[in-house]
Structures are given as structure tokens and as C-alpha cells.
C-alpha positions as CSV (number, residue, x, y, z in Angstrom):
1,X,-49.5,92.1,-64.0
2,X,-51.9,95.1,-64.0
3,X,-54.3,94.3,-61.2
4,X,-56.3,97.5,-61.7
5,X,-56.6,97.0,-65.5
6,X,-57.1,93.2,-65.4
7,X,-54.3,92.7,-67.9
8,X,-50.8,91.3,-68.2
9,X,-47.7,92.0,-70.2
10,X,-44.8,89.8,-71.3
11,X,-41.5,91.1,-72.7
12,X,-39.0,88.9,-74.4
13,X,-35.5,89.8,-75.6
14,X,-33.3,87.4,-77.5
15,X,-29.6,87.9,-78.2
16,X,-27.3,84.8,-78.1
17,X,-30.2,82.4,-78.4
18,X,-31.4,84.2,-81.5
19,X,-27.9,84.0,-83.0
20,X,-28.1,80.2,-82.6
21,X,-31.0,80.5,-85.2
22,X,-29.6,83.3,-87.4
23,X,-26.2,81.6,-88.0
24,X,-27.9,78.6,-89.6
25,X,-29.7,80.7,-92.3
26,X,-28.2,82.6,-95.2
27,X,-31.0,84.7,-96.5
28,X,-32.2,88.3,-96.7
29,X,-32.7,90.6,-93.7
30,X,-36.4,90.9,-94.4
31,X,-36.8,87.1,-94.3
32,X,-34.8,86.9,-91.0
33,X,-36.9,89.7,-89.6
34,X,-40.0,87.5,-90.3
35,X,-38.4,84.5,-88.5
36,X,-37.3,86.6,-85.6
37,X,-40.8,88.0,-85.1
38,X,-42.3,84.5,-85.3
39,X,-39.7,83.2,-82.8
40,X,-40.6,86.0,-80.3
41,X,-44.3,85.5,-80.8
42,X,-44.1,81.8,-80.1
43,X,-42.2,82.5,-76.9
44,X,-44.7,85.1,-75.7
45,X,-47.7,82.8,-76.4
46,X,-45.9,79.9,-74.6
47,X,-45.2,82.0,-71.5
48,X,-48.7,81.4,-70.1
49,X,-49.0,77.7,-70.9
50,X,-50.4,75.8,-67.9
51,X,-49.2,72.4,-69.2
52,X,-45.9,70.8,-70.5
53,X,-46.8,71.4,-74.1
54,X,-45.7,73.8,-76.8
55,X,-46.9,76.5,-79.1
56,X,-46.0,76.1,-82.8
57,X,-46.4,78.8,-85.4
58,X,-46.3,77.6,-88.9
59,X,-46.5,79.4,-92.3
60,X,-46.8,77.6,-95.6
61,X,-46.2,80.5,-98.0
62,X,-46.8,80.9,-101.7
63,X,-44.0,83.5,-102.2
64,X,-40.2,83.4,-101.7
65,X,-40.9,81.9,-98.2
66,X,-42.2,78.4,-98.6
67,X,-42.1,77.3,-95.0
68,X,-41.5,79.1,-91.7
69,X,-41.8,77.4,-88.3
70,X,-41.3,78.7,-84.8
71,X,-41.9,76.4,-81.7
72,X,-41.6,77.1,-78.0
73,X,-42.3,74.8,-75.1
74,X,-43.6,75.7,-71.6
75,X,-40.0,75.8,-70.3
76,X,-39.3,78.5,-72.9
77,X,-37.0,76.4,-75.0
78,X,-37.5,77.5,-78.6
79,X,-36.4,76.6,-82.1
80,X,-37.3,78.1,-85.5
81,X,-36.4,77.6,-89.1
82,X,-37.3,78.9,-92.6
83,X,-37.2,77.3,-96.1
84,X,-37.0,79.4,-99.2
85,X,-38.4,78.9,-102.7
86,X,-35.9,77.5,-105.2
87,X,-37.3,79.8,-108.0
88,X,-38.5,83.0,-106.2
89,X,-36.1,85.5,-104.7
90,X,-37.3,88.1,-102.1
91,X,-37.1,91.6,-103.4
92,X,-35.3,94.1,-101.2
93,X,-37.7,95.5,-98.6
94,X,-40.3,92.8,-99.3
95,X,-43.3,93.1,-97.1
96,X,-45.3,90.4,-95.4
97,X,-47.6,89.7,-98.4
98,X,-44.8,89.6,-100.9
99,X,-42.9,87.1,-98.7
100,X,-45.6,84.6,-97.8
101,X,-48.9,85.4,-99.5
102,X,-48.3,86.7,-103.0
103,X,-51.2,84.9,-104.6
104,X,-53.4,84.6,-101.5
105,X,-52.6,80.9,-101.2
106,X,-50.4,81.1,-98.1
107,X,-51.5,79.5,-94.8
108,X,-50.7,80.5,-91.2
109,X,-51.6,78.2,-88.3
110,X,-51.2,78.1,-84.5
111,X,-50.7,74.6,-83.1
112,X,-51.2,74.0,-79.4
113,X,-49.6,70.6,-78.6
114,X,-50.3,69.5,-75.1
115,X,-47.8,66.5,-75.4
116,X,-50.1,64.5,-73.2
117,X,-51.3,61.0,-73.9
118,X,-54.7,60.8,-75.5
119,X,-54.8,64.5,-76.2
120,X,-54.3,65.6,-79.8
121,X,-52.8,68.9,-80.9
122,X,-55.2,71.7,-81.6
123,X,-54.7,73.7,-84.7
124,X,-56.1,77.2,-85.4
125,X,-56.0,79.0,-88.7
126,X,-54.6,82.6,-88.6
127,X,-55.7,85.1,-91.2
128,X,-53.0,86.2,-93.6
129,X,-54.7,89.3,-94.9
130,X,-53.3,91.3,-92.0
131,X,-50.2,93.6,-92.2
132,X,-47.8,91.2,-90.4
133,X,-47.1,88.5,-87.8
134,X,-48.2,90.7,-84.9
135,X,-51.5,91.9,-86.5
136,X,-52.3,88.4,-87.8
137,X,-51.9,86.9,-84.3
138,X,-53.9,89.7,-82.7
139,X,-56.8,89.0,-85.0
140,X,-56.5,85.2,-84.3
141,X,-56.5,85.7,-80.5
142,X,-59.5,88.0,-80.6
143,X,-61.5,85.7,-82.9
144,X,-60.6,82.3,-81.5
145,X,-59.7,82.8,-77.9
146,X,-61.8,85.9,-77.2
147,X,-58.8,87.5,-75.5
148,X,-58.0,91.0,-76.5
149,X,-54.3,90.9,-77.3
150,X,-51.7,93.3,-78.7
151,X,-48.2,92.5,-79.9
152,X,-45.2,94.5,-80.8
153,X,-42.3,92.6,-82.5
154,X,-38.9,93.5,-83.8
155,X,-35.8,91.9,-85.2
156,X,-32.6,93.5,-86.5
157,X,-30.6,90.4,-87.4
158,X,-28.5,90.3,-84.3
159,X,-31.4,90.5,-81.8
160,X,-35.1,89.9,-81.6
161,X,-37.7,91.1,-79.2
162,X,-41.4,91.3,-78.5
163,X,-44.0,92.7,-76.2
164,X,-47.4,91.1,-75.5
165,X,-50.2,92.9,-73.8
166,X,-53.3,90.8,-73.0
167,X,-56.5,91.5,-71.2
168,X,-57.3,88.9,-68.6
169,X,-60.6,86.9,-68.7
170,X,-63.2,88.3,-66.3
171,X,-63.2,86.4,-63.1
172,X,-66.8,86.0,-61.8
173,X,-67.3,86.4,-58.1
174,X,-70.0,85.3,-55.6
175,X,-71.2,88.9,-54.8
176,X,-74.1,90.0,-56.8
177,X,-74.0,93.4,-58.4
178,X,-76.7,95.5,-59.9
179,X,-76.8,95.9,-63.7
180,X,-75.6,99.5,-63.2
181,X,-72.6,98.4,-61.1
182,X,-71.6,95.7,-63.6
183,X,-71.9,98.1,-66.5
184,X,-69.7,100.7,-64.7
185,X,-67.1,98.1,-63.8
186,X,-67.0,97.0,-67.4
187,X,-66.6,100.5,-68.7
188,X,-63.8,101.1,-66.1
189,X,-62.1,97.9,-67.2
190,X,-62.3,98.9,-70.9
191,X,-60.9,102.4,-70.1
192,X,-58.0,100.8,-68.2
193,X,-57.3,98.5,-71.1
194,X,-57.3,101.3,-73.7
195,X,-55.0,103.3,-71.5
196,X,-52.5,100.4,-71.3
197,X,-52.6,100.1,-75.1
198,X,-52.0,103.8,-75.5
199,X,-48.9,103.5,-73.3
200,X,-47.6,100.3,-74.9
201,X,-47.9,101.5,-78.5
202,X,-45.4,104.3,-77.8
203,X,-42.7,101.7,-77.7
204,X,-40.2,101.7,-80.7
205,X,-38.4,98.8,-82.3
206,X,-35.2,100.4,-81.1
207,X,-36.3,100.3,-77.5
208,X,-37.6,96.8,-77.7
209,X,-34.2,95.6,-79.0
210,X,-31.8,97.6,-77.0
211,X,-33.3,98.9,-73.7
212,X,-32.9,96.6,-70.7
213,X,-36.2,94.8,-69.9
214,X,-37.0,96.2,-66.5
215,X,-36.0,99.7,-67.6
216,X,-38.3,99.5,-70.6
217,X,-41.2,98.2,-68.6
218,X,-40.8,101.0,-66.1
219,X,-40.6,103.6,-68.9
220,X,-43.8,102.4,-70.4
221,X,-46.0,101.5,-67.4
222,X,-44.6,103.2,-64.3
223,X,-47.7,105.2,-63.6
224,X,-49.8,102.0,-63.6
225,X,-47.8,100.5,-60.7
226,X,-47.6,97.0,-62.2
227,X,-46.6,93.9,-60.2
228,X,-43.4,92.5,-61.7
229,X,-43.2,88.8,-62.2
230,X,-40.0,86.7,-62.1
231,X,-37.6,86.7,-65.0
232,X,-37.4,83.4,-66.9
233,X,-34.5,82.4,-69.1
234,X,-35.1,81.6,-72.8
235,X,-32.8,79.2,-74.7
236,X,-32.5,77.7,-78.1
237,X,-33.5,74.0,-77.7
238,X,-34.0,71.4,-80.4
239,X,-35.9,68.2,-79.6
240,X,-34.5,66.1,-82.4
241,X,-32.7,62.8,-81.6
242,X,-31.6,59.6,-83.3
243,X,-34.5,57.7,-81.7
244,X,-37.1,60.2,-83.0
245,X,-35.6,60.1,-86.5
246,X,-35.7,56.3,-86.3
247,X,-39.4,56.4,-85.4
248,X,-40.1,58.8,-88.3
249,X,-38.3,56.4,-90.7
250,X,-40.5,53.5,-89.5
251,X,-43.6,55.5,-90.4
252,X,-42.3,55.6,-94.0
253,X,-42.5,51.8,-94.1
254,X,-39.8,49.2,-95.0
255,X,-40.4,49.4,-98.7
256,X,-39.8,53.2,-98.9
257,X,-36.7,52.9,-96.7
258,X,-35.3,50.1,-98.8
259,X,-35.8,52.1,-101.9
260,X,-33.8,55.0,-100.4
261,X,-31.0,52.5,-99.4
262,X,-30.9,51.0,-102.9
263,X,-30.6,54.5,-104.5
264,X,-28.2,56.2,-102.0
265,X,-26.6,53.4,-100.0
266,X,-27.7,54.9,-96.7
267,X,-30.5,57.1,-95.3
268,X,-29.4,60.6,-94.3
269,X,-31.6,62.9,-92.3
270,X,-30.8,66.5,-91.6
271,X,-32.5,68.6,-88.9
272,X,-33.4,72.0,-90.3
273,X,-33.5,73.5,-86.8
274,X,-30.1,72.6,-85.3
275,X,-28.2,71.2,-88.4
276,X,-27.7,67.8,-86.7
277,X,-27.1,65.0,-89.2
278,X,-28.3,61.4,-88.7
279,X,-27.1,58.5,-90.8
280,X,-28.7,55.1,-91.1
281,X,-27.0,52.3,-93.0
282,X,-28.6,49.0,-94.1
283,X,-28.0,47.4,-90.7
284,X,-29.5,50.4,-88.9
285,X,-32.5,50.4,-91.1
286,X,-33.1,46.6,-90.7
287,X,-33.0,47.0,-87.0
288,X,-35.7,49.6,-87.1
289,X,-38.2,47.1,-88.5
290,X,-37.0,43.9,-86.6
291,X,-36.6,45.6,-83.3
292,X,-33.5,43.6,-82.5
293,X,-31.1,46.5,-82.2
294,X,-32.9,49.8,-82.1
295,X,-30.7,52.9,-82.7
296,X,-31.3,54.1,-79.1
297,X,-33.7,53.5,-76.4
298,X,-33.2,57.1,-75.1
299,X,-34.8,60.2,-76.4
300,X,-32.7,63.1,-75.2
301,X,-33.3,66.7,-76.4
302,X,-30.4,68.5,-77.9
303,X,-30.0,71.8,-76.1
304,X,-27.7,74.5,-77.4
């Protein structure tokens, strides 16, 4: 926390937890860099959640990348996955536009899911005309949340990392100030913010990925005397379960499920995030709609 500048910074570095994601995908380094950046961005945005919800970043692309999803909850359990086109191959060195927005038909959204009864998820649309994940989210935060935010993201295949710098909302007080005092305070706050940006943007991808967190923060901001907050562990965590898959099948309806059974003999569902496989035979499927023998009354999360 930068008390003087009215701002905060979050730094995330993923190694083993990122490899949990990377080992499940066989695609180009450029594509994995995109997914690594999205993963870190979802974690950085989730770090300030005040409720037991989650942040979901989702891209529906019109290039080689058809779907990319990164989700992180308030406990900093994250998961992410990417689906590729069956007909388009990413060119070596493909940039953001070539991967997800070749024909300007791609969509990028931020979903805030409070996971509270009677509260629906909020979805915001992120512009895809920017240069990359970081720039697109900066533009979104400025436009929709009115929170000046800067992001630096990096991924090299084995590690992923990110730095978020965010200006805190102005806290109004009870003391009245003259217009001149208020204007001077605003100018000082703006100057402090610009100085923090100048310091932060000296960071390199190599530093983000390889320099120990506290050392890097000291290297960037030592002269600002920031207040260090506690470290929080991040882990790969998938919330899929047999019970949730069963509920999803029920939403398809008995007729649709029966047609799958007639064609395939059983219903197979595969989780794209953790590679878990769920199999439902005719008896299992019948139980879904009769309620006599549900697959499971529990709904545990699978944590890796």
C-alpha cells in the first residue's frame, strides 16, 4: 500500500500452479503466453474481492483461439483453459489480434460472480482493439470502474507473473477544505500516481518471472516506503464435481440425455480445466430425473 500516493500494488508469481495448467495443453508458446497472462490477471483482480465470489475472464475469439477462460476465487484458487480452432493454426510469433480478433468479431468479457443467493453475476465487455490482455483490462477498469489501473503481465511457458498498480478511490472526510486546498491535494495525488507508474513501468518480463517478490517490490518502490501486506498462497483449484455435472445434464432435459444414451451407450463429460472424466450410464441418467439415487449429495471441489 502506498499511503502517500493513495494507491496499491499486487504482485503474483506462478510456478508449480501454472505448470498444472500448462501440462494439460499442447499448443504454441504464443497461445500459452496468452493463457498465462489471463491467469495472472484474473488472480490480480480477485485479490481485492470483498466477498466469496470469483472473477472470470473469458475470450471468444475469431482466430486460432476460439475460447480462453481464466477464473480465480477470493481464496486465490484459480483455473484456466484454452480451446483452439480446428481449422486455423497460429502463426509463429502471432500477436493478440492474430490470435483472438482477426476479423474484429472476438469478444472479451469480465464476469464478477458473487456466488450469493439472489445475486446474479455481473458481466462487463472489454475492448479488443487494445494491444493485449493488460492494455485491454486497463481500458476496461478505467471506463467501467473509474479506477486508474496499470498491469504488467508475463509468461514464458514454465512460469507466469503479473504486477497490478491501482489508484485507490478518494475517501471523503468530514473536514471541509477550500477549493484551492482540494485542487492542490488532487494535483499532489495525481503527481504521486504518475511517479508510481514511472517506477513500475521500468519492470521487465525477466524480472517479473525470476526475481523474488519482495526483492522486486523493493527494487521498484523502495523510495516510496510502501507498507507491505501479507503474502497469500495461490493454487490451482477446479470446482468441477460429479454432482455439478449431474445438475448440468438435468438442464439439458431427459429427451436430450436419452438421445445421447441411445447413440453412445453412456454420457461422458470431460472437464477442460482439470481433465477429470465423468461417466453416466443409463441407470445414472435415470436417477438424475427421478431423484431416487442421485450421483452424489456432496459437491466437493477438486483441488490440485
